[in-house]
C-alpha positions in Angstrom: 21.7 15.3 15.7 18.3 16.9 16.3 15.6 14.3 15.6 13.3 15.1 12.7 9.7 16.0 13.3 7.1 14.0 11.3 3.4 14.6 11.0 1.5 11.5 9.9 -2.0 12.0 8.6 -3.7 8.7 9.6 -1.1 6.5 11.1 -3.2 3.9 12.9 -3.6 1.4 10.0 -1.3 -0.5 7.6 1.0 1.8 5.6 0.5 4.8 7.9 1.2 2.7 11.0 4.3 1.2 9.4 5.6 4.7 8.7 5.0 5.8 12.3 6.7 2.8 13.8 9.7 3.2 11.5 10.0 6.9 12.4 9.7 6.2 16.1 12.4 3.6 15.7 14.7 6.2 14.3 14.1 8.5 17.3 12.0 11.0 15.3 9.3 13.0 17.0 6.0 11.9 15.5 2.6 13.5 15.6 -0.4 11.4 14.3 -3.5 13.2 13.2 -6.4 10.7 13.1 -10.1 10.1 13.7 -9.7 8.2 17.0 -10.9 4.8 15.7 -7.7 3.1 16.8 -4.8 4.2 18.9 -1.5 5.1 17.2 1.7 3.4 18.2 3.0 4.2 21.6 5.4 7.1 21.7 3.5 9.2 19.1 1.7 12.4 19.9 -2.0 12.1 19.1 -4.2 14.8 17.5 -7.9 14.0 16.8 -9.8 15.3 13.8 -11.9 14.3 10.8 -10.8 15.7 7.4 -14.2 15.1 6.0 -16.1 17.1 8.7 -16.7 20.8 8.9 -13.9 22.3 11.0 -12.4 18.9 11.1 -8.8 20.3 10.8 -9.2 22.5 13.9 -6.8 20.5 16.1 -4.3 20.3 13.4 -4.5 24.1 12.7 -4.0 24.8 16.4 -1.0 22.4 16.6 0.6 23.8 13.5 0.5 27.3 15.0 2.9 26.1 17.7 5.7 24.8 15.5 6.8 23.1 12.3 7.3 19.6 11.0 10.1 18.5 8.7 7.7 16.4 6.7 4.1 15.3 6.4 3.1 11.8 5.2 -0.4 11.4 3.8 -2.1 8.1 2.6 -5.6 9.6 1.9 -7.5 7.8 -0.9 -10.9 9.4 -1.0 -12.0 12.9 -1.9 -8.9 14.9 -3.2 -10.3 18.1 -1.6 -9.3 16.6 1.8 -5.6 16.5 0.7 -6.0 20.0 -0.8 -7.3 21.5 2.4 -4.7 19.8 4.6 -1.8 20.6 2.3 -2.8 24.3 2.1 -3.0 24.5 5.9 0.4 23.0 6.3 2.3 24.6 3.3 4.1 27.1 5.6 4.4 24.7 8.5 6.1 21.7 7.0 9.2 21.2 4.9 7.9 18.4 2.6 4.7 16.7 1.7 4.9 13.0 1.0 1.7 11.6 -0.6 1.4 7.9 -0.8 -0.3 7.4 -4.1 -0.7 4.4 -6.4 0.4 3.1 -9.8 -3.4 3.2 -10.7 -2.9 6.8 -11.6 -1.4 5.8 -14.9 -3.9 5.7 -17.9 -5.1 2.2 -18.5 -3.5 0.1 -19.7 0.1 1.0 -19.0 2.5 -1.0 -21.1 5.1 -3.4 -19.6 8.1 -1.5 -18.2 6.2 1.7 -17.7 8.0 4.4 -15.8 7.0 7.6 -14.0 6.6 9.5 -17.3 3.8 7.2 -18.6 0.5 9.0 -19.4 -1.9 9.6 -16.4 -5.6 9.2 -16.0 -7.7 12.1 -17.2 -10.3 14.1 -15.3 -8.5 14.4 -11.9 -8.9 17.5 -9.9 -7.6 18.6 -6.5 -11.0 20.1 -5.8 -13.0 17.0 -6.4 -15.3 15.1 -4.1 -14.8 11.3 -3.9 -15.2 9.8 -7.4 -13.0 7.1 -9.0 -10.1 5.6 -7.0 -7.5 6.4 -9.7 -8.8 9.9 -10.3 -9.0 10.5 -6.5 -5.4 9.5 -6.0 -4.2 11.6 -8.9 -6.2 14.5 -7.5 -4.4 14.0 -4.2 -1.1 14.2 -6.0 -2.2 17.4 -7.7 -3.2 18.9 -4.4 0.1 18.1 -2.7 2.1 19.6 -5.6 -0.2 22.7 -5.8 0.3 23.5 -2.1 4.0 22.5 -1.7 5.4 22.9 -5.1 7.3 20.3 -7.1 10.5 20.7 -5.1 8.8 20.0 -1.7 6.4 17.2 -2.7 7.1 13.5 -3.0 4.7 11.3 -4.8 5.0 7.6 -3.8 3.2 5.6 -6.5 2.9 2.3 -4.7 1.8 -1.0 -6.2 0.8 -4.1 -4.3 1.6 -3.6 -0.6 1.9 -6.7 1.7 3.1 -7.3 5.2 1.9 -7.0 8.8 -1.2 -4.8 9.5 -2.6 -5.5 6.1 -6.2 -4.4 6.0 -7.1 -5.4 2.5 -6.8 -9.1 3.1 -4.7 -10.4 0.3 -1.8 -12.2 2.0 -3.9 -12.9 5.1 -6.4 -14.7 2.9 -3.8 -17.0 1.4 -2.3 -17.7 4.8 -5.7 -18.5 6.3 -6.7 -20.7 3.4 -3.4 -22.6 3.4 -3.5 -23.0 7.1 -6.8 -25.0 6.7 -4.8 -27.6 4.8 -6.0 -30.0 2.1 -5.9 -29.4 -1.6 -5.4 -25.7 -2.5 -6.2 -24.2 -5.9 -2.9 -22.6 -6.8 -3.1 -20.4 -10.0 -0.3 -21.0 -12.3 2.3 -20.9 -13.5 4.5 -21.4 -10.4 7.1 -19.2 -12.1 4.7 -16.2 -12.5 6.8 -13.1 -11.6 5.4 -10.8 -9.0 6.0 -7.3 -7.9 5.0 -5.9 -4.5 6.5 -4.0 -1.6 6.6 -5.0 2.0 4.9 -2.2 3.9 8.0 -1.8 6.2 10.3 -1.4 3.2 7.8 1.2 1.8 8.0 3.1 5.2 11.8 2.9 5.4 12.2 4.2 1.8 9.9 7.1 2.6 11.9 8.1 5.6 15.2 7.8 3.8 13.7 10.0 1.0 12.7 12.6 3.5 16.2 12.6 5.0 17.7 13.0 1.5 15.3 15.7 0.4 13.9 13.6 -2.5 11.0 15.0 -4.5 9.0 14.0 -7.6 7.1 10.8 -8.5 8.4 7.3 -7.9 7.0 3.9 -8.7 7.4 2.1 -5.4 7.4 -1.7 -5.5 10.0 -4.4 -5.7 12.1 -4.9 -8.9 10.3 -7.1 -11.4 10.5 -10.8 -10.5 11.4 -10.1 -6.9 9.5 -13.3 -6.2 7.1 -15.7 -8.0 3.7 -17.0 -7.2 5.3 -20.3 -6.4 7.7 -18.8 -3.9 4.9 -16.8 -2.3 2.6 -19.8 -1.8 5.4 -22.2 -0.8 6.4 -19.7 1.9 2.8 -19.7 3.1 2.9 -23.5 3.4 6.1 -23.4 5.4 5.2 -20.8 7.9 1.8 -22.2 8.7 3.0 -25.7 9.0 -0.1 -26.8 7.3 -0.7 -30.1 5.6 -1.7 -28.3 2.4 -1.2 -29.5 -1.1 -0.8 -26.8 -3.7 -2.6 -27.9 -6.9 -1.1 -25.8 -9.6 -3.7 -25.0 -12.2 -3.4 -23.6 -15.7 -4.6 -20.0 -16.0 -7.1 -21.0 -18.7 -8.8 -23.4 -16.3 -9.0 -20.7 -13.6 -10.5 -18.1 -16.0 -12.9 -20.6 -17.7 -14.3 -21.3 -14.2 -15.3 -17.6 -13.9 -12.8 -16.9 -11.1 -11.8 -13.3 -10.9 -8.1 -12.6 -10.9 -6.7 -10.3 -8.2 -9.9 -10.3 -6.1 -11.0 -14.0 -5.8 -7.4 -15.2 -6.1 -5.5 -12.3 -4.4 -2.2 -11.2 -5.9 -2.6 -13.4 -9.0 -3.3 -12.1 -12.4 -2.6 -14.1 -15.6 0.7 -13.5 -17.3 0.6 -11.5 -20.5 -2.6 -9.7 -19.5 -3.0 -5.9 -19.2 -3.5 -6.4 -15.4 -0.2 -8.3 -15.1 1.7 -5.6 -17.0 0.1 -2.9 -14.8 0.6 -4.7 -11.4 3.8 -6.7 -11.9 5.8 -5.1 -14.7 6.5 -1.5 -13.6 10.0 0.0 -14.0 11.2 0.8 -10.5 14.8 1.7 -11.4 14.2 5.3 -10.1 13.2 4.1 -6.7 16.0 1.6 -6.5 18.4 4.3 -7.4 17.0 6.4 -4.5 17.7 3.6 -2.0 14.8 1.1 -2.2 15.7 -2.2 -0.5 13.3 -5.1 -0.4 13.4 -7.9 2.1 12.8 -11.5 0.9 9.3 -12.8 0.4 9.9 -15.4 3.1 10.3 -12.7 5.7 7.2 -10.8 4.6 5.1 -14.0 4.8 6.5 -15.2 8.1 6.1 -11.8 9.8 2.5 -11.4 8.5 1.6 -14.9 9.8 3.1 -14.0 13.2 1.1 -10.8 13.3 -2.1 -12.5 12.1 -1.8 -15.2 14.9 -1.1 -12.4 17.4 -4.4 -10.7 16.7 -6.5 -13.9 16.8 -6.2 -15.0 13.2 -8.7 -12.5 11.7 -7.2 -9.6 9.7 -8.8 -6.2 9.9 -10.8 -5.2 6.8 -11.1 -1.7 5.4 -14.8 -0.8 5.1 -14.2 1.0 1.8 -12.7 -2.1 0.1 -14.6 -5.2 -0.9 -13.5 -8.5 0.7 -11.2 -10.8 -1.3 -10.9 -14.5 -1.6 -12.3 -17.6 -3.3 -15.5 -19.2 -2.2 -14.8 -22.8 -1.0 -17.5 -24.3 -3.2 -16.0 -22.7 -6.3 -12.5 -23.9 -5.4 -13.8 -27.5 -4.8 -15.6 -27.4 -8.1 -12.4 -26.5 -10.0 -10.3 -29.0 -8.2 -12.6 -31.9 -8.8 -13.6 -31.3 -12.4 
């Protein structure tokens, strides 16, 4: 069988890198169009360019004149016009455009069990400069569909993404904090259900969808309750081997202390809140029906810890995202009150 040809826009960080590695593992021919800040995985063809710069697509335009790709995967999250320009350039040179979007494109606050037909944010445009994250991501979706049509575009509305190469810092923060040992503020309840997707499961689902010619929008995260806050943090304790004591704390105590869910205590948001319904209560039956398979949380945590140790213990941080984590003095204050 002739290997598929994949064009990855980005491909040197987190989700993009996972897609490239998965495609190379399948024997696909992979081209990575990137800015040259980091090297793509070995085995991929490299094209340099900056989608925000004048004539920044020149190398891609030249390469696309020499052949075609079976699919393009794009994770862009800034000005939608960059997706618009790239998609228009490639519309006659690629079979399918896969845009990795976000569940943030749904109008706030989406109800529990929301599916892909839930109302979307307003004000998005494929022609926009960088504005609001949710609008920008929806603008990227609009740009992909405008250039490739509904039948040749795949919109991957991801939720929380964890795993090796994470450059937001959520799971790396928990691993690093727990590795320090001692009493650890663990936001309750232990049984709090979580939804997320391991970045490698995201990548594999995308490639299977490309193989199957899948199109349309899909909520892409694990089934509801795939794991719990307790199982996640217990796994962190096990893999680090730390002498850490998880001090499970009622949500009301956490919130009364002024601690910010999601950012200061990554992954966690209080049960019953709008944020929990939006982040951990999505209907993913469509993605499961299209082949989504999710590895256990223990594997995600263990592999992230191995990766983190392998790069010296300090995770990379996206410059366009604020750092996450709880200040130690605030944690101590709550634990000793």
